[in-house]
Structure formats: C-alpha cells, structure tokens
C-alpha positions as CSV (number, residue, x, y, z in Angstrom):
1,M,99.2,92.9,85.4
2,T,99.6,89.2,85.0
3,S,103.4,89.5,85.6
4,I,102.9,91.6,88.7
5,I,100.3,89.2,90.2
6,S,102.5,86.2,89.4
7,S,105.5,87.8,91.1
8,L,103.5,88.7,94.2
9,R,102.2,85.1,94.4
10,K,105.7,83.7,94.1
11,R,106.8,85.8,97.0
12,D,103.9,84.9,99.2
13,A,101.1,82.6,98.0
14,N,98.8,83.9,100.8
15,T,99.1,87.5,99.7
16,E,95.7,89.1,99.2
17,I,95.6,90.9,95.9
18,V,92.9,93.6,95.4
19,V,92.8,95.4,92.1
20,F,91.2,98.7,91.2
21,S,89.9,98.4,87.6
22,R,87.7,100.5,85.2
23,N,86.5,97.1,83.8
24,P,86.0,95.0,86.9
25,K,84.2,92.1,85.2
26,H,87.0,91.6,82.7
27,T,89.7,92.0,85.3
28,A,88.0,89.4,87.6
29,A,87.6,87.0,84.7
30,E,91.1,87.3,83.4
31,H,93.3,87.6,86.5
32,E,93.4,85.5,89.6
33,V,92.9,88.2,92.2
34,D,91.0,88.1,95.5
35,A,88.9,91.2,94.8
36,V,88.3,93.8,92.2
37,V,87.1,97.3,93.0
38,D,85.3,99.3,90.4
39,A,87.7,102.3,90.0
40,S,85.1,104.2,87.9
41,C,82.5,104.1,90.8
42,D,81.6,107.6,92.1
43,D,81.5,106.3,95.7
44,K,84.8,107.8,96.9
45,S,84.2,106.6,100.5
46,M,84.0,103.0,99.3
47,R,87.3,103.3,97.4
48,G,88.8,105.0,100.5
49,R,87.7,102.1,102.8
50,Q,89.3,99.6,100.4
51,L,92.6,101.5,100.3
52,S,92.7,102.1,104.0
53,R,92.7,98.4,104.8
54,L,95.5,97.5,102.3
55,D,99.2,97.2,102.6
56,L,100.2,98.9,99.4
57,L,103.9,98.1,99.7
58,P,105.8,95.4,101.5
59,R,107.0,96.8,104.9
60,H,110.6,96.9,103.9
61,M,109.8,99.1,100.9
62,A,107.5,101.4,102.8
63,R,110.2,103.0,104.8
64,R,110.2,106.8,104.6
65,R,113.0,108.2,102.5
66,P,114.5,111.5,103.4
67,R,113.2,114.5,101.5
68,R,115.4,116.1,99.0
69,T,115.9,119.8,99.4
70,P,116.1,121.8,96.1
C-alpha cells in the first residue's frame, strides 16, 4: 500500500486517498491517507456512500473497453 500511495502522491499531491481497511487504526497510523473506512463494518450504506463519492480510477483509465464475445 505504501508504494501505491507514494505513486499517487507523486502524480498529484492533492489527490484525496481514502482506504478501506479491516484494521483502520493501524492503517491510519501507518499510512498517510486522508481517510480510512472500516471495511469490516456492517453498515453497507455507509460504505456505499464512501464509494459513490470517489473517483476510483483516473479518468483516462476509466474508459469503457469493448466487451469480448466468446
């Protein structure tokens, strides 16, 4: 995770990084991220709200690829 975070920060220092973790206290203490969401929480609507506000991929990577036909 450290390498991924470092790479994202190098690309854009203002990138907001939100991490889903099963051990949020450890993750927050060990990694310089903007927010940590408890992935083991039973509140699916809270996780959904967090996901819905995020850009999970840079725009140039999020283009739809044509579906392969078998």
